[in-house]
C-alpha positions, 0 to 999 in steps of 0.5 A: 425538416418536414417530411414533405414541404408544407403547403403554403396558401398562395392567393391572388388578392384584389389590387395585387402588386406585380410581385404578388402576381408573379408569385401566383404565376410561379406557384401555379406553374410549379404546382400544375407542371409538377416542378417541371422547368418552364422556359420563357418560350413555353410560358402562357403569355396570353393567359398570364396577361388575362390574369394580370388584367383580371380577365382570368381567375387563378382557376382559369389560369390553372385550367389554361396550364393543364389544357396546354400543349406543354402539360399534354407533352409532359404528362399525357403523351409520355405517360400511361393512362393510370399515371396521367390520371394519378398526376391530374389528381396530384396537380389539380386536387393536391392529393392521390386517387383514393381507390380504383373506382376514382381512377376508372371514372377518370379513365372513362371520362377521357376515353368518352369525352376527351382530354379537356373534359378530363381536366375540367372534371377536376377543376369544376368539381365541388372538391376543387371549389371548396378547397381552393375557390377561384383565386387560390393556387392548388396545393398538397392537401393529403398531409392533413386529415380530411373529412370523407378521405380514407386513411390510406390516402394519407400514405398514398399522397406521401408517395406522390408528393416527393418534395420540391427537389424532384419533378413528375416525369416518368411513364409508370403509375406509382400507386397502380399496384396498391390501388388495384389490389386495395393494399395499404401504401408504405410511407416513403420520405420525399427527396430533399436537397439534390436527390432522394435520401434514406430515412431508415435511421431518422425519427419524426415528430407527429403533431395532432389535435386529439378529441377526448369524449366523456362528460365533456368534449375537449380538444388538446394538442399532442405530439409523438416522436417515432422512428421511421419504421414505426411511422406508418403504424402510428399514423394508422393508430392516430386516425383510428382513434379520431386524431387529426394530424397537423404535421409530420416533421423530421427531428433526427 
């Protein structure tokens, strides 16, 4: 079992069937709305029709969901400003905010330019475009090493990505203490099945690509098995030595 659900790339391809289209629509609702249940009366039927007719890209559909009254009611009206920004990062960029400066920047964007500008600041960013383009549904990216990403963001994204058994309701920010104080964030395993489970007695397999520098530059695949208590430190050691984490999987 994976420590969190591995991200599947969901892309709307040319000449997609209706089944393919529905898969994209379901994935977009699930990602942007943080697993919240969407009733038929809450679906964005106009935006879905535009997506079906080719008048709207997946990016446009994602924008429509994030700017909808439903998204606002779930994550803006019922959340603290920090929690709202935290969830925007998760839902639209697939990662956690890296530091206080990122959060402050987005709080300022909302306060100065309003709700739509805050949502657009993620979707129109170079990061969004390079990660997802026009026709890929956003998904979790923090479980993989990323160029330019701080090591601590790996752990922080784990805190936000709690598995498909949970949703993102809740007013309080999850990372505010660690980010504001520039502290490291402990890894907490995601919920599985019908609720959260303890990982204290479990072991995890970490798969990495390791570069070796000497007379020749080579890359090799390496795996480690560690206890839960050793997991966070092992990840730090791997990243310090230039290893690229491919996956973390529960083995016992």
